C-alpha positions in Angstrom: 33.9 -2.1 -1.4 31.8 -5.1 -1.1 28.4 -4.4 0.4 26.3 -6.4 2.7 23.1 -5.2 4.5 21.7 -4.6 7.9 18.4 -2.9 9.2 17.6 0.1 10.8 14.3 0.5 13.0 13.8 4.1 14.7 11.9 4.4 17.9 10.7 7.9 18.5 9.9 8.9 22.2 8.3 12.2 23.4 11.0 13.7 25.6 12.0 12.0 28.9 8.4 10.8 29.4 9.4 7.7 27.1 6.0 7.9 25.5 5.8 6.8 21.8 5.5 9.6 19.4 3.3 8.6 16.3 3.5 10.5 12.8 7.1 11.8 13.2 9.0 12.0 10.1 12.1 10.1 9.9 14.8 10.7 7.2 17.9 8.2 7.0 20.9 9.1 5.0 24.7 8.6 4.9 27.6 9.9 3.1 28.8 7.5 0.3 32.0 8.4 -1.7 31.9 12.0 -0.3 28.2 12.7 -1.3 25.3 12.5 1.1 22.7 9.7 -0.2 19.1 9.5 1.1 18.3 5.9 1.9 14.6 6.4 2.9 11.9 8.8 4.2 9.1 7.3 6.6 6.9 8.0 9.3 6.5 6.5 12.8 3.2 4.5 13.4 1.1 4.3 16.6 3.8 2.6 18.4 6.3 5.7 17.7 8.5 3.2 15.6 9.2 2.8 11.9 9.1 -0.4 10.1 12.6 -2.0 9.8 14.3 -1.3 6.7 17.1 -2.8 5.0 20.3 -0.6 4.3 23.7 -1.3 2.7 26.4 -2.2 5.5 29.7 -4.0 5.2 29.5 -7.8 5.1 29.2 -9.4 8.5 32.7 -11.2 8.2 34.4 -7.8 8.4 33.4 -7.6 12.1 35.3 -10.9 12.9 38.4 -10.1 10.8 41.3 -8.0 11.8 42.3 -5.0 9.5 39.1 -3.4 8.9 38.9 -0.2 10.5 35.2 0.4 10.1 33.5 -2.9 10.0 29.9 -0.9 9.7 28.3 1.8 7.9 27.5 5.2 9.5 24.1 6.5 8.9 22.3 9.8 10.0 18.7 9.7 11.2 16.7 12.8 11.3 13.5 13.2 13.1 10.8 15.8 12.7 7.5 16.3 14.6 5.3 19.2 15.2 5.9 20.9 18.7 9.3 19.3 18.9 12.9 20.4 17.9 14.4 18.4 14.9 16.8 15.8 16.2 19.5 14.3 14.1 21.5 11.5 15.4 24.8 11.0 13.3 27.3 8.3 12.9 24.8 5.7 13.9 26.7 2.5 13.2 24.9 -0.4 11.3 26.4 -3.8 11.0 26.1 -6.3 8.3 23.4 -9.0 9.1 22.4 -7.0 12.3 19.1 -5.2 13.1 19.8 -1.8 14.6 17.1 -0.1 16.8 17.9 3.5 17.3 15.8 5.3 20.0 15.3 9.0 19.5 14.3 11.1 22.1 12.5 14.2 21.1 12.6 17.5 22.9 9.4 19.7 23.1 9.7 23.3 22.0 8.5 25.6 24.9 5.1 27.4 23.9 6.7 30.8 24.1 9.2 29.7 21.3 6.7 28.7 18.6 8.7 29.8 15.6 12.3 28.7 16.6 14.1 26.5 14.1 16.6 24.8 16.2 18.1 21.3 15.5 19.5 19.0 18.2 22.5 17.0 16.9 23.6 13.7 18.8 26.8 11.9 17.7 27.0 8.3 18.3 30.1 6.9 19.7 31.7 4.0 17.7 30.8 0.7 18.8 33.5 -1.3 21.0 34.2 -4.7 19.5 
């Protein structure tokens, strides 16, 4: 299939406080032809955001043409930070020619559960066109 490109920027926040979370590890991947493909690994800056990164996505024209069931690429965004549960957002849509800003709300691990290895998975709903 013909590929275009879009961009992903991840905005990581410390829980419901909406405070930026610097130094969080961010992994962006997607399933391509039945196999997981790592696109990039990065960290958030002092603003709690990653640098916008280009990723493959279907051509922009697909969003305006009938007959394309999925005119977007679906990505997984996993965020890890000390003192927080790992959060994975799955099926995050990225459209060709568009910038996607993905907010990720981290959930603090209670102090009495220091060694728990839990992952919170959130699935994005397909965008209405």
